[in-house]
C-alpha positions in Angstrom: 123.2 122.9 89.8 124.3 126.1 88.4 122.3 127.8 85.7 125.0 127.4 83.0 125.3 123.6 83.7 121.5 123.4 83.4 121.5 125.2 80.1 124.4 123.1 78.7 122.3 119.9 79.3 119.4 121.2 77.2 119.1 120.5 73.5 118.3 123.2 70.9 114.6 122.6 70.9 114.4 122.7 74.7 116.5 125.9 74.8 114.2 127.5 72.4 111.1 126.5 74.4 112.8 127.7 77.6 113.7 131.0 76.0 110.1 131.6 74.7 108.7 130.6 78.1 111.1 133.0 80.0 110.7 135.9 77.6 106.9 135.6 77.9 107.1 135.8 81.7 110.2 138.0 82.2 108.8 139.5 85.4 108.6 136.1 87.0 112.2 135.1 86.4 113.7 136.8 89.4 111.0 135.6 91.9 111.5 132.1 90.5 115.3 132.3 91.0 114.8 133.6 94.5 112.3 130.8 95.3 114.7 128.2 93.9 117.5 129.3 96.2 115.1 129.4 99.2 113.8 125.9 98.4 117.3 124.5 98.5 118.2 126.5 101.6 115.1 125.1 103.5 115.8 121.6 102.3 119.4 121.8 103.5 118.3 123.2 106.8 115.6 120.6 107.5 117.2 117.6 105.8 120.9 118.1 105.2 121.9 116.5 101.9 119.3 113.7 101.9 117.2 115.8 99.5 119.6 115.1 96.7 118.2 111.5 96.4 114.6 110.3 95.8 113.8 110.4 99.5 111.0 112.1 101.4 113.4 115.1 101.7 113.5 115.3 97.9 109.7 115.2 97.9 109.8 118.1 100.3 112.2 120.1 98.1 110.0 119.7 95.0 106.9 120.7 96.9 108.6 123.6 98.6 110.1 124.7 95.4 106.7 125.0 93.7 105.1 126.5 96.9 107.9 129.1 97.0 107.8 129.9 93.3 104.0 130.6 93.6 104.5 132.7 96.7 107.4 134.8 95.2 105.6 135.2 91.9 102.3 136.3 93.5 104.2 139.3 94.9 104.9 140.4 91.3 102.0 139.0 89.4 98.6 139.1 91.2 96.9 136.8 88.6 96.7 133.4 90.4 96.0 131.5 87.1 99.0 133.0 85.4 101.3 132.2 88.4 99.9 128.6 88.6 100.5 128.1 84.8 104.0 129.6 85.1 105.0 127.5 88.1 103.8 124.4 86.4 105.4 125.1 83.1 108.8 126.2 84.4 109.1 123.2 86.8 108.0 120.8 84.0 110.6 122.3 81.7 113.2 121.7 84.4 112.2 118.0 84.5 112.4 117.8 80.7 115.8 119.2 80.6 117.2 117.2 83.5 115.4 113.9 83.0 115.8 111.0 85.2 114.0 107.7 84.6 110.2 107.7 84.1 109.4 106.9 87.7 111.6 109.6 89.2 110.4 112.2 86.8 106.8 111.3 87.5 107.5 111.4 91.3 109.1 114.9 90.9 106.1 116.2 88.9 103.7 114.7 91.4 105.4 116.4 94.3 105.6 119.7 92.3 101.9 119.5 91.9 101.4 118.9 95.6 103.4 122.0 96.4 101.3 124.1 94.0 98.0 122.6 95.4 99.1 123.3 99.0 99.9 126.9 98.1 96.7 127.7 96.2 94.4 126.0 98.7 95.6 128.0 101.6 93.7 131.2 102.5 96.8 132.8 103.9 100.1 131.9 102.3 102.3 132.4 105.4 105.9 131.2 104.9 106.3 129.5 108.2 102.9 127.8 108.1 103.5 126.7 104.5 106.9 125.1 105.3 105.5 123.5 108.4 102.6 122.0 106.4 105.0 120.7 103.8 107.2 119.2 106.5 104.2 117.4 107.9 103.3 116.1 104.5 107.0 114.9 104.2 106.6 112.9 107.4 103.6 111.2 105.8 105.3 110.7 102.4 104.5 107.3 100.9 107.1 105.1 99.2 106.2 104.0 95.7 107.7 101.4 93.5 105.9 101.7 90.1 104.2 104.3 87.9 100.8 102.7 88.5 101.3 102.8 92.3 102.3 106.5 92.0 99.2 107.3 89.9 97.1 105.9 92.7 98.2 108.7 95.1 96.2 111.9 95.4 97.7 115.4 94.9 97.6 115.9 98.6 100.2 113.1 99.3 103.9 113.4 98.8 105.7 110.4 97.4 109.3 109.1 97.4 111.2 106.2 95.9 113.8 105.4 98.6 113.9 105.7 102.3 116.4 108.1 103.9 
């Protein structure tokens, strides 16, 4: 989705929150944009278009997106806590502006958290190793049917709603 289409879907309050968030973290905008493009490219390369539905490929895309935002932002901002906060806030804002149903939003936020956790738990954040680890987690992604079932999964487990 193009940036303008994303902005048009937001209400005034969300736009104000997004503006405040972005202005407070201006140095992290370009790395976030770069990471977003890379996440889509990797998802297309590994999974074709199946990442556009709530499949394991979608779980990968969300985790990779957060992993890549953290990696790109760490090159600009060396403060891990600030990068972690930014990555969480900007991806949560995305989910608020482009809401699905409660279960799909919870799934996306869960998979976002997995990507952040994987990034910050690694000693060396090597791109190839990171993407390989996320692909491995994608192969083990668990299908969930309810919010309660989703809440039962740890932050080290990707989840999805439909099979590919």
